[in-house]
C-alpha positions as CSV (number, residue, x, y, z in Angstrom):
1,E,0.0,0.0,0.0
2,K,2.9,2.3,0.7
3,A,4.1,2.0,-2.9
4,V,0.8,3.0,-4.6
5,G,1.2,6.1,-6.8
6,L,5.0,6.2,-6.5
7,P,7.0,6.5,-9.7
8,Q,9.1,3.5,-10.8
9,A,12.3,5.3,-10.0
10,E,11.2,6.0,-6.4
11,M,10.1,2.4,-6.0
12,E,13.5,1.2,-6.9
13,K,15.1,3.9,-4.7
14,E,12.9,2.8,-1.7
15,G,14.1,-0.8,-2.2
16,F,10.8,-2.4,-3.3
17,N,12.4,-5.4,-4.9
18,E,10.6,-8.3,-3.3
19,N,9.6,-9.7,-6.6
20,L,13.1,-9.4,-7.9
21,D,14.4,-11.3,-4.9
22,E,11.9,-14.1,-5.5
23,E,13.0,-14.5,-9.1
24,Q,16.8,-14.3,-8.4
25,P,17.3,-18.1,-7.8
26,H,15.5,-18.9,-11.0
27,R,17.7,-16.5,-12.9
28,E,20.9,-18.0,-11.4
29,I,19.9,-21.5,-12.4
30,S,19.1,-20.4,-15.9
31,Q,22.5,-18.7,-16.3
32,H,24.2,-21.8,-14.8
33,S,22.7,-24.0,-17.4
34,T,23.3,-21.8,-20.5
35,S,26.3,-19.6,-20.1
36,G,28.1,-22.3,-18.1
37,K,27.8,-24.8,-21.0
38,V,26.6,-27.9,-19.1
39,S,27.7,-30.9,-21.1
40,G,24.2,-32.6,-21.2
41,H,25.9,-36.0,-21.7
42,S,23.9,-39.1,-21.1
43,R,25.1,-41.9,-18.7
44,C,26.4,-43.9,-21.7
45,R,28.4,-41.0,-23.0
46,R,29.9,-40.3,-19.7
47,L,30.9,-44.0,-19.3
48,Q,32.3,-43.8,-22.8
49,F,34.5,-40.8,-21.8
50,A,35.6,-42.5,-18.6
51,H,36.6,-45.6,-20.6
52,S,39.7,-43.8,-21.7
53,L,41.3,-44.9,-18.4
54,T,40.8,-48.6,-19.0
55,G,43.8,-49.1,-21.2
56,P,46.3,-47.1,-19.1
57,Y,45.4,-48.8,-15.9
58,A,45.4,-52.2,-17.5
59,A,49.0,-51.5,-18.7
60,I,50.2,-50.3,-15.4
61,S,48.7,-53.3,-13.6
62,A,50.1,-55.8,-16.1
63,I,53.6,-54.4,-15.9
64,S,53.5,-54.2,-12.1
65,I,52.7,-57.9,-11.9
66,G,54.7,-58.7,-15.0
67,K,58.0,-57.8,-13.3
68,D,57.6,-61.0,-11.2
69,L,56.9,-62.9,-14.3
70,Y,60.2,-61.7,-15.8
71,M,62.1,-62.8,-12.7
72,L,60.4,-66.0,-11.8
73,E,59.5,-67.5,-15.2
74,F,61.7,-65.7,-17.8
75,G,64.9,-65.8,-15.8
76,A,65.7,-62.1,-15.5
77,S,67.9,-60.9,-12.6
78,A,66.1,-59.5,-9.6
79,N,68.8,-57.0,-8.9
80,V,68.7,-55.6,-12.5
81,I,64.9,-55.5,-12.6
82,G,65.0,-53.7,-9.2
83,S,67.5,-51.2,-10.5
84,I,65.4,-50.6,-13.7
85,L,62.4,-49.9,-11.6
86,L,64.3,-47.5,-9.3
87,V,65.6,-45.5,-12.3
88,C,62.1,-45.4,-13.8
89,S,60.6,-44.1,-10.6
90,F,62.8,-41.0,-11.1
91,V,62.1,-40.7,-14.8
92,S,58.3,-41.1,-14.7
93,P,57.6,-37.6,-13.0
94,A,59.7,-36.0,-15.7
95,M,57.6,-37.8,-18.4
96,D,54.4,-36.5,-16.8
97,S,55.6,-33.0,-16.8
98,L,56.9,-33.2,-20.3
99,V,53.8,-34.7,-21.9
100,G,51.6,-32.2,-20.1
101,T,53.7,-29.3,-21.6
102,L,53.6,-30.8,-25.1
103,Q,49.8,-31.2,-24.9
104,D,49.2,-27.7,-23.6
105,K,51.4,-26.2,-26.4
106,G,49.9,-28.4,-29.0
107,L,53.2,-29.5,-30.4
108,F,53.5,-32.3,-33.0
109,M,49.9,-33.3,-33.1
110,L,48.3,-30.1,-34.5
111,R,49.9,-30.7,-37.9
112,C,47.9,-33.9,-38.5
113,F,45.0,-33.2,-36.1
114,P,43.6,-29.6,-36.4
115,A,42.7,-28.2,-33.0
116,A,39.5,-26.7,-34.3
117,T,38.0,-30.2,-35.0
118,W,40.1,-32.5,-32.7
119,G,40.9,-30.3,-29.7
120,R,44.3,-30.6,-27.9
121,R,43.7,-33.8,-26.0
122,A,41.9,-36.3,-28.3
123,P,44.9,-36.8,-30.7
124,W,47.1,-37.8,-27.8
125,L,44.6,-40.4,-26.5
126,L,44.1,-41.8,-30.0
127,T,47.7,-42.2,-31.0
128,H,49.0,-43.3,-27.6
129,S,46.3,-45.9,-27.1
130,I,47.1,-47.4,-30.5
131,M,50.8,-47.3,-29.5
132,L,50.1,-49.0,-26.2
133,G,48.4,-52.0,-27.8
134,P,51.5,-53.5,-29.4
135,L,53.6,-52.7,-26.3
136,M,51.2,-54.7,-24.2
137,F,51.3,-57.6,-26.7
138,A,55.1,-57.6,-26.8
139,F,55.4,-57.4,-23.0
140,F,54.3,-61.0,-22.4
141,L,56.1,-62.4,-25.5
142,P,59.8,-61.5,-25.3
143,P,61.7,-62.6,-28.4
144,S,64.3,-64.4,-26.3
145,Y,64.9,-65.5,-22.7
146,D,68.5,-64.3,-22.7
147,K,69.0,-62.2,-19.6
148,D,70.6,-59.2,-21.3
149,L,67.9,-59.1,-23.9
150,L,65.2,-59.6,-21.2
151,H,66.5,-56.6,-19.2
152,A,66.7,-54.4,-22.3
153,W,63.2,-55.6,-23.4
154,F,61.7,-54.9,-20.0
155,L,63.3,-51.4,-19.8
156,S,62.2,-50.4,-23.3
157,I,58.6,-51.5,-22.8
158,W,58.4,-49.9,-19.4
159,L,59.6,-46.5,-20.6
160,A,57.5,-46.5,-23.8
161,G,54.5,-47.9,-22.0
162,Y,54.6,-45.4,-19.2
163,W,54.9,-42.6,-21.8
164,C,51.7,-43.8,-23.4
165,V,50.0,-44.1,-20.0
166,A,51.1,-40.6,-19.0
167,A,49.9,-39.1,-22.3
168,S,46.5,-40.8,-22.0
169,V,45.9,-40.0,-18.4
170,N,47.0,-36.4,-18.8
171,A,44.7,-36.0,-21.8
172,F,41.8,-37.4,-19.7
173,E,42.4,-35.1,-16.7
174,A,42.7,-32.0,-18.9
175,A,39.7,-32.9,-21.0
176,R,37.5,-33.6,-18.0
177,V,37.8,-30.1,-16.8
178,E,37.1,-28.6,-20.2
179,I,34.1,-30.9,-21.0
180,Y,32.6,-30.9,-17.5
181,P,33.3,-27.4,-16.2
182,F,31.1,-27.8,-13.1
183,K,32.0,-29.6,-9.9
184,E,28.7,-31.5,-9.8
185,E,29.4,-33.1,-13.2
186,R,32.9,-34.0,-12.4
187,V,31.8,-35.6,-9.2
188,D,29.2,-37.5,-11.1
189,I,31.6,-38.8,-13.7
190,E,34.0,-40.0,-10.9
191,Q,31.7,-43.0,-10.4
192,Y,32.1,-44.0,-14.0
193,C,35.9,-43.6,-13.6
194,K,35.9,-46.0,-10.7
195,L,34.2,-48.6,-12.9
196,T,36.6,-48.3,-15.9
197,V,39.7,-48.1,-13.7
198,S,38.6,-51.2,-11.8
199,F,38.0,-53.0,-15.1
200,G,41.4,-52.0,-16.4
201,I,43.1,-53.2,-13.2
202,F,41.1,-56.4,-13.4
203,V,42.3,-57.1,-17.0
204,G,45.9,-56.2,-16.4
205,S,46.4,-57.9,-13.0
206,G,44.3,-60.9,-14.2
207,A,46.5,-61.3,-17.2
208,G,49.7,-61.2,-15.1
209,T,48.3,-63.5,-12.5
210,M,47.3,-66.1,-15.1
211,C,50.8,-66.0,-16.6
212,L,52.3,-66.6,-13.1
213,T,49.9,-69.3,-12.2
214,F,49.8,-71.2,-15.5
215,P,53.1,-70.3,-17.3
216,S,52.8,-71.6,-20.8
217,K,53.0,-70.0,-24.3
218,I,49.3,-70.2,-24.9
219,I,48.6,-68.4,-21.7
220,F,51.2,-65.8,-22.5
221,F,49.6,-65.3,-25.9
222,F,46.1,-64.8,-24.5
223,A,47.4,-62.4,-21.8
224,S,49.0,-60.4,-24.6
225,V,45.8,-60.3,-26.6
226,A,43.8,-59.2,-23.5
227,G,46.3,-56.5,-22.6
228,S,46.4,-55.1,-26.1
229,A,42.6,-55.2,-26.5
230,A,42.2,-53.2,-23.3
231,A,44.6,-50.6,-24.6
232,F,42.9,-50.4,-28.0
233,S,39.5,-50.1,-26.3
234,S,40.4,-46.7,-24.8
235,T,40.1,-45.2,-28.3
236,A,36.3,-45.4,-27.8
237,A,36.6,-42.3,-25.7
238,V,38.1,-40.2,-28.5
239,P,34.7,-38.9,-30.0
240,V,33.8,-37.5,-26.6
241,M,37.2,-36.1,-25.9
242,R,37.1,-34.2,-29.1
243,E,34.6,-31.9,-27.4
244,A,37.3,-30.5,-25.2
245,G,38.3,-26.9,-26.0
246,S,41.0,-26.2,-28.5
247,A,42.3,-23.0,-26.8
248,A,45.6,-23.1,-25.1
249,P,45.1,-23.3,-21.3
250,K,46.2,-20.5,-19.0
251,K,49.6,-20.7,-17.3
252,T,49.5,-22.2,-13.8
253,D,51.8,-21.3,-11.0
254,A,54.8,-23.4,-10.0
255,S,53.0,-24.9,-6.9
256,A,50.2,-26.3,-9.1
257,A,52.8,-27.8,-11.5
258,R,54.6,-29.5,-8.6
259,A,51.3,-30.8,-7.3
260,T,50.6,-32.5,-10.6
261,V,54.0,-34.2,-10.6
262,L,53.6,-35.4,-7.0
263,R,50.2,-37.0,-7.9
264,N,52.2,-39.4,-10.1
265,P,51.2,-43.0,-9.1
266,V,54.9,-44.2,-9.2
267,V,56.0,-41.4,-6.8
268,L,53.1,-42.2,-4.4
């Protein structure tokens, strides 16, 4: 009643904004869903994106158990394998940092995969999942059981395999922030990541365990097929990862970079 007959300017000056206060939450929700670019992905598409982690975790699990296979069944030296793993534990953080820098700058890949249509992350997942497949196949089938060759074979596959794993996981983590900018969506997709990571660990550790339990050439062959198939299957996430932005990310401070390196599974 107090506001009857007052001009619009005076009503705003007096603070008569009850209706505006009631509409404020609805406006915020609307802006959150449009300008924030919610992904709108279905459950199947989110699972498809999370499946990019299956191959890397299958490879890490297979190699972790496979070191025992090399020592107990193939005849490799425990001291040499231990020294190789010690050296690799220092090299792996540098690989994580280097591959992240290369992806951010878009080096090498942009010539064959334009950023406008592929983004900066999808080419790395595609190429390195394809590279990881033959490495997994070769890991369980060394060309010879000579000790020197076994040691060189294990070191080469470990370094090349971890590079592929680092590239794939790095691409996933960066693309997740770009495709799912809101915390609620990233929390939701975490449950799908647990599924795909668990499946990858099951395949990799299962292949290694079968080789240790039933050491024979036919088992080694099927373990190689299972590991390489898991690696190749991660390419199913490429169509979703292509939705990640093509713009170069902003520079982060040194503490954030160090935190990324310290999250390395080998360091932990």
